[in-house]
N, C-alpha and C positions, 0 to 999 in steps of 0.2 A: 298303116293299120288296115284293119278289116273295115269295109265300109259299114259306118253307123255303129260298130259295135265299141270302139275305144279300146279294142285288144292291140297292144303293140306287136309290131311285125315280128321280133324275136320270139314272142310266145305264140303267135300264130303259126310260125313256122314249127316250133316245137310241137304244137298241137297236132300239125299234120303229121310229123313223124310218130307221135303217141298213137294216132288213130290207125296207122299202118302197123306198127309193131303189135298193137293190142287186137288187131282184127284177126280173131282166131278162126280158122276153118278146118274142120275134121270132126273126127268122132270124139264121143265123150261130152261131157257137160262143161261148156266153156266158162272160164271165170267171168265174174260179173264186175265192172267197174262204172262209175258215174263221175261226170266233172263237176266238181263243187267250187266253193270259193269264189272270187271276184270274177273270173273268167267265166264260169258258169252263170253268175248273175247277169252279166253283160249280154250273153247270149239269150238270156231270157227278156231282155229289154228292160232290166233294172237299171236306173239312172245313178250312177255312183259319182262320189266327188273326187276320186282319184283313178287313174289307170291301173290295171292289174300289175302285179309285180312279180307274181310266181303263179305256178299251176298246181291246183289241189285235186288229186284223184282219190276217190274214195272206194273201199271194197271191204268185204267182210274178211273175218281172220282166215278162214280156209281157203280163201282165193289170193291171199297176199304172196306167198311164195311163188306161185305160178306167174302172177303178173310181175313181180321182182325178177325172175327169170327172164321174162321177155324184155326187161329194161336194163338187163345185166351190164351191158357195155356202157351205160351212162351213170353207173352206180357212183356215189360219193360216200354213202353210207347205208349198208344194207338194213332191212326193217329190224328194228329193235324196240323193246317196251319203252313207251314214254308216259310218265305221269304227271306231266306239268300242268299247271293251271287247273287243278281238281278234275283233270280229264285222263282217260287212257286210250292209248291206241299203239298199234304195231306201225311204227313209222319208218319209211325209208327215204333217203334224199338223193336226187340224181340232178345232173345238169346236162341239158340237151342244147348244146352250142353254149349260149349265154344265159339260157333260161333254166331257172330253178324250178324243179319238179318234185312235190312231196307225194308220196304213196301213203295213205292213211287206212290202216285196216282195223276192223273192230273198235270204231270210235264210241266212247261212251262218256257222258258227263255226269258227275255227281255219283251218289251211291244209294243203296237202300231203296226205299219206296219213291224216292225223288229221282231215281236214275233215269236218263235219256240214253237209250242204247240205239245206234244206228244200225239198221238192217238193210244193207244195200240190195240184196236179192229181192226183198218185199218192196222196196222203193222203187225198183226196177220197172214195176208194172204201172207207175204212174209218172215215170220219167219221159219227158219230151226228147223225141229223137228226130234228128235233122242232119243232112248231108250238107256241110258248110263248104262253099267255094274255097279252094286253096287249103283246105283242111281235110275233108272228109267225113265220115259219119262219127256223130257224137251223140251221147246220151246225158241229159243234164239233171242233176240232183232237183226234185221237185221243189217249187218255192214253198210249199207248205212246211218242208222240212227245214229249209234255209230259215224261215222266220223263226220257227221254234229255236233252232241251233243259235241263232244270233241273240236272240231273247235270253237264252240261258247263258250266253258269253258276255252280257251286257253291253252289247253294240248298239246303242240306241240309234244312232244316225243310219246305220245300215238297215237296222229293222223298219225305220221309217219310210226308206226308199224300197224296201221289199213290199211292205204293206201298201203303198202307192201302187206298185205294179198288180198286185193282187187284187185291189179293189176295182180294177177294170173288169174283173170277171170273177167276183167273189164266190158265186155258187159253184164254179167247177174246182175250186180249192177247199172249201169247207168239208167235204167228207174225209179228205185225207188229214186235213188239220185235227177234226174230231176223233179220228182213229189213232193217230199218233199221241194224242193227249190222253185219251183214255188208256190205251196200251201201256203207256209209260207212267200212269197215275199223276199227271202234271197238273190237274185241274186248278188245285188251291193256288198254286204259284203263278200261273199263266192266263187264267180266265179273264181277270179284269183288265190285263195289259193287251190281250188280244182284242177284247171288246173295244178299248179305247184306239188301238192302232187301226183297226178296220173299220171303225164307226158302226159296229153291229148293235141294233136295238135289242131288247131283251127278249122280244118275240122270236128272234132267229138266233140266239146265242148258241155258241158252240157247245 
């Protein structure tokens, strides 16, 4: 395992391959991808009850095909539309060694005025980036997104763990939380739950 992260070695090794395969150098606008899911949360320092079992890579629809081509040799299932669980994405499945990897393009939850659409290129500006020993350079899905994402998926235990990490430095996460909630018109459904999770007094409510 990585020291202190809890990421199993098989996933750590696969992340190193991913970081290398998707490290684009050259002309043109490179595709943007961010590491999410349990691997991303552990690298954020979120304390989870179980070790990660797979790797989740998020991207926008327009970048999905280029990223798929970079992972082509590992393909189990090329990206195809997935509508399960009230969500939509263009989802591809890969195995790197024994590590399961999912490429998730254009993810959105719900519909109409209550839809949460993931804009990876916009989130990149808020993504922590670090070079990890034995892996390489990774950019992580911001914790503000992860909290909203898991609230909408009904994952209460994970939400509590993410909230505990955010509370160490609430002020640095509030602007993006506020932005994502406003842009996706989620105020009515999430405001009270976020206040409770983060222990926010009314004077600094999101």
